[in-house]
C-alpha positions as CSV (number, residue, x, y, z in Angstrom):
1,M,-111.9,-40.0,-87.4
2,I,-115.2,-40.9,-85.8
3,R,-115.7,-37.3,-84.8
4,T,-114.8,-36.1,-88.2
5,I,-117.8,-37.9,-89.8
6,A,-119.8,-38.0,-86.5
7,L,-122.8,-36.3,-88.6
8,L,-122.7,-39.3,-90.9
9,S,-122.3,-42.1,-88.3
10,V,-125.0,-44.3,-89.5
11,M,-125.2,-45.8,-93.1
12,V,-128.7,-46.3,-93.9
13,S,-129.3,-49.9,-95.0
14,A,-132.7,-49.4,-96.5
15,V,-133.8,-50.6,-99.9
16,P,-131.3,-48.7,-102.0
17,A,-132.4,-46.1,-104.5
18,T,-131.2,-46.3,-108.1
19,A,-128.5,-44.1,-109.1
20,Q,-130.8,-42.1,-111.3
21,D,-132.8,-41.2,-108.2
22,W,-129.8,-39.1,-106.8
23,V,-128.8,-35.8,-108.2
24,P,-125.4,-34.3,-107.3
25,M,-125.6,-30.9,-105.5
26,T,-123.4,-27.9,-106.4
27,G,-121.8,-25.6,-103.8
28,D,-124.8,-23.2,-104.0
29,D,-127.2,-26.1,-103.8
30,I,-125.4,-27.3,-100.7
31,R,-125.2,-23.9,-99.0
32,A,-128.9,-23.2,-99.7
33,A,-130.0,-26.6,-98.6
34,L,-127.8,-26.7,-95.3
35,T,-128.1,-23.1,-93.9
36,D,-130.3,-23.1,-90.9
37,A,-131.5,-26.6,-91.7
38,K,-131.9,-29.9,-89.9
39,I,-131.3,-33.5,-91.1
40,N,-132.6,-36.4,-89.2
41,Y,-130.6,-39.5,-89.4
42,P,-131.8,-43.1,-88.2
43,D,-130.1,-42.6,-84.7
44,G,-130.1,-38.9,-84.3
45,W,-130.1,-35.3,-86.2
46,Q,-127.9,-32.5,-87.1
47,T,-128.5,-28.7,-87.4
48,F,-126.4,-26.4,-89.5
49,Q,-126.3,-22.8,-88.5
50,A,-125.6,-19.9,-90.9
51,D,-122.6,-18.9,-88.9
52,G,-120.8,-22.2,-89.8
53,R,-121.6,-24.0,-86.5
54,T,-123.1,-27.5,-86.5
55,L,-124.6,-29.6,-83.8
56,Y,-124.8,-33.3,-84.2
57,A,-126.9,-35.3,-81.6
58,V,-126.9,-38.9,-80.9
59,G,-126.7,-40.0,-77.4
60,G,-125.1,-36.7,-76.7
61,E,-124.3,-33.6,-78.4
62,S,-121.2,-32.7,-80.4
63,W,-120.5,-29.2,-81.9
64,G,-118.4,-28.8,-85.0
65,R,-117.9,-26.5,-87.9
66,W,-119.3,-26.7,-91.4
67,R,-118.5,-25.0,-94.9
68,V,-118.9,-25.5,-98.6
69,T,-115.7,-25.7,-100.5
70,E,-116.3,-25.8,-104.2
71,D,-118.9,-28.3,-104.7
72,K,-118.3,-30.2,-101.4
73,Y,-119.7,-30.1,-97.8
74,C,-116.9,-29.9,-95.3
75,S,-116.9,-30.5,-91.7
76,Q,-114.4,-30.0,-88.9
77,W,-114.8,-31.6,-85.3
78,P,-112.7,-30.3,-82.4
79,P,-110.1,-30.9,-81.2
80,S,-109.1,-31.9,-84.8
81,Q,-108.2,-29.2,-87.2
82,H,-108.5,-31.3,-90.1
83,W,-111.5,-30.6,-92.5
84,E,-113.1,-33.5,-94.3
85,C,-115.2,-33.1,-97.3
86,F,-118.0,-35.0,-99.0
87,D,-120.0,-34.8,-102.2
88,M,-123.6,-34.4,-101.6
89,E,-126.5,-35.6,-103.4
90,R,-130.3,-35.0,-103.2
91,G,-132.6,-38.1,-103.5
92,P,-136.1,-39.0,-103.7
93,G,-138.5,-37.0,-101.5
94,R,-136.6,-35.0,-98.8
95,G,-133.5,-37.5,-99.0
96,V,-129.9,-36.4,-98.9
97,R,-126.9,-38.2,-98.7
98,F,-123.1,-37.6,-98.2
99,V,-120.4,-39.4,-100.2
100,S,-117.1,-39.7,-98.8
101,S,-114.0,-39.9,-100.9
102,G,-113.8,-43.6,-100.4
103,G,-117.3,-44.1,-101.8
104,E,-119.1,-44.7,-98.4
105,L,-122.9,-43.4,-98.6
106,Y,-124.5,-41.9,-95.6
107,E,-128.1,-40.9,-95.9
108,G,-130.5,-38.7,-93.9
109,V,-133.7,-36.8,-94.5
110,F,-134.7,-33.1,-94.4
111,P,-137.8,-32.8,-92.0
112,E,-139.1,-30.0,-94.2
113,E,-138.2,-28.9,-97.6
114,P,-135.0,-26.8,-97.4
115,G,-135.8,-23.2,-97.3
116,E,-139.1,-23.9,-95.2
117,P,-139.0,-22.4,-91.6
118,Q,-137.5,-24.8,-89.0
119,E,-139.6,-25.5,-86.0
């Protein structure tokens, strides 16, 4: 289970934003925001390649797979064959968060606006 949500390993405990600050993302929004993008987390980062591979780095590197299913971000972390899916929301500034089926919130930030070239 830990590897399934490795990209979401840290729940941000900063001052919470109000619900109206977060906007649900559609499948097209998720795909556009994540393809060839990077998200920074408090303790690491993650990249999302257009071919469906994802690299999560915190104290080491872990390769997985990502895809969009309907309006959800889904990930798979070998050796598991299980795909776990999350709702996604855009927040203030460059904020993004993943919402598990159990309601846990995991936040990160895009270092650039989605669609900008990555360095």
